C-alpha positions, 0 to 999 in steps of 0.5 A, a space after each residue: 802657345 806658352 802655357 800660362 801658370 799662376 804660382 801663389 806661394 812663397 819667398 825664402 831666402 836660403 842660408 846653406 852650410 855644408 858638412 860631412 856630419 850633421 851635429 848632434 844636439 848640443 854638438 858643434 861640427 866644423 862645416 866646409 862651406 856656406 852661401 845664400 841662395 834665392 828659394 822658397 817653394 813658391 818662387 823655386 816652382 815658379 822659376 822652374 816652370 818659367 826657364 821650362 817655357 811656361 808663361 808664369 805669374 808669381 803672387 807672394 810677399 817678401 819683406 822690405 829688406 835685402 833678401 826680398 829685393 834679391 829674391 824679386 831680382 832673381 824671379 824676375 831675371 828668369 822671366 817670372 811676372 813679380 807685378 803681384 808681389 807685395 811688400 810687407 812692412 811689419 814682417 822681414 822676408 823668409 829665410 830658410 836654414 839648410 844643412 847639407 851632409 855629404 859623406 861616402 853614404 851619400 848627400 842629405 839634407 835638413 832644413 828649417 824655414 822661418 816664414 817671415 813675410 810669407 805668413 803676412 799675405 792677406 785676402 786682399 793681397 789676392 782678391 784680384 785673382 777672383 776676376 782674373 784667375 780664368 786667364 790660367 791654364 794651371 794654378 800651383 799651390 804649396 803650404 809655405 803661406 797661410 791656408 787661409 790663402 791657399 783655400 781662397 785661391 783654389 776657390 777662386 780657380 775651382 769656380 773658373 774651371 782652372 786646375 789646381 795643383 797642390 805640393 803639400 809641403 811642408 806637411 800639414 793637415 789639409 782642409 777639405 775646403 782645399 781638398 775639394 778644390 784640387 785637381 792634382 795633389 803631389 806629395 813626396 814620400 815623407 809628406 804621403 806617409 803623414 797624410 795617409 798614416 802609412 809607416 813608410 812610403 816606397 814603390 812596393 806599398 805605392 798602390 796602398 798609399 795612392 788609393 788612400 790619398 785618393 780618398 781625400 776626393 783629388 782625382 789626380 795623385 803623384 807620389 815622388 819616391 827619390 831614387 825610386 822615381 816617382 807614381 801617378 794615378 787617375 782612377 785607374 792603374 798606378 803608373 810609375 816613372 823610374 828616376 832619371 840617374 844624375 851624374 852626380 848628386 851635389 844637393 837635393 835642395 829644390 828637386 821636389 820644386 823643380 819636378 813639380 814646375 815641369 810636371 805642371 808646365 808639361 801637362 798645361 802644354 798639352 803633353 800626355 802624363 808619361 811624358 810629362 813624368 819623364 820630363 819632370 824626373 829628367 828635370 829632377 836629375 839635373 837640379 841635384 846635380 847642382 848647388 843651390 835652389 834656384 840656381 840649380 834649376 835647369 833651362 828647357 834648352 838643358 833638359 832637351 840636351 840630357 834627354 837626347 843624351 839618354 836616348 829619349 824622344 824630345 819631340 813631345 816637348 818641341 811644343 815648349 819651345 813656344 
């Protein structure tokens, strides 16, 4: 049976500019490309999970504009249930300005998000979940919507015994009210540094970082470390899962979102942690090899083909074929 995942989160239309050099303050740089693509951490994670075999429902808010309609269409075409996404009459759809620098030193990105309708989600928009949230195997949350909404949804989930994953991005202070309801927390190395106060989180000090994160009271901690892979801890030893090298890094946008969608899909389907981490790393590898956010998110077939080429055992993931 396909795992049922609820994503409560953001929709953002990405405006993507590519360049060989980021502009400095007051500087104008001639870029070499521009495109638009539906994104947003919530929508990206929902679509990632749906393309990998999960039965996904999305709750969020868009503006009454062409960007909103395009983002809803993208989610719908990927198999995400958008029937509980509402339309704001007072706020435009969110937009993200993404600069991608590619040169001989590698590829980096910078992202500025204007949240728009994402911050117009009201408690009454999610109140129905108090009765319905028990129908799901996992709830996924991020920090691109009001903290009040995340706290409310997490409270509903905890009361119903449904595990909750928080991707604490963009980094912000997380209230105890929310932390106390989480089953998983998964920052990247930069977010983990901000939460723990460790200057630079890396593979060498990951044990200290994870121990600090577990002091928040969240039992299961995942820290994504970019090229160094990821680390997982659930009270015992830290499990390190190495990255799966991409054939070519084109655009790192949505790599973390695809990782989250993949991990939650695998765990919700009953796949063990180490294989779930491997699966998520493979998904991230494919994502960074393509341009855009949702346009780069792979299907289950693509992931299993990559795993087979790299010599990984694909049998544990057959369950995702439904």
